[in-house]
Steps between C-alpha positions, in 0.01 A plus 500: 500500500530332834399540865762690702714309745392551858132411473319175572147384423314337787176322416264489795160329503311824442758732340829528315764733647823631353735581784845655507780281628859549607638847434178606328314504834659831599413663165154355451296458816170400347345191347326488164176300484439316172195325362551150361557620142761753609669234715511272194667776298740574786614137480544532123709813551727330750653362180610753241210536255319751282149642524408277206632194686280599794197542274554156346533346847172665601332359188615149589419525871164677481380408148446862394547673165821673398370859525367452853822325605712785359297765683523309828873438462577862406292642788650263755854573379428874525373448856812299588721778360313761703544289815876470431489122455670481158867536419591810305611446141865417473529352850 
């Protein structure tokens, strides 16, 4: 899975924002606010990767166990899907 084209992550001193860019601005007129962990996963998903890849990256970055990393990755990916940030399968 991968982040859809047309979005950009902006890291500000006190927040992380995902904003639409280009043609996406007319379809998506709102920003998505991410915590630091979600922003980290967003960056992982800018490259094509799996939920397991994301969990392993969380384990390395935050020194957490596999089960906790899997739950965090799966929940964040579900949130990204709901927000329309991920490419649909086959695209």
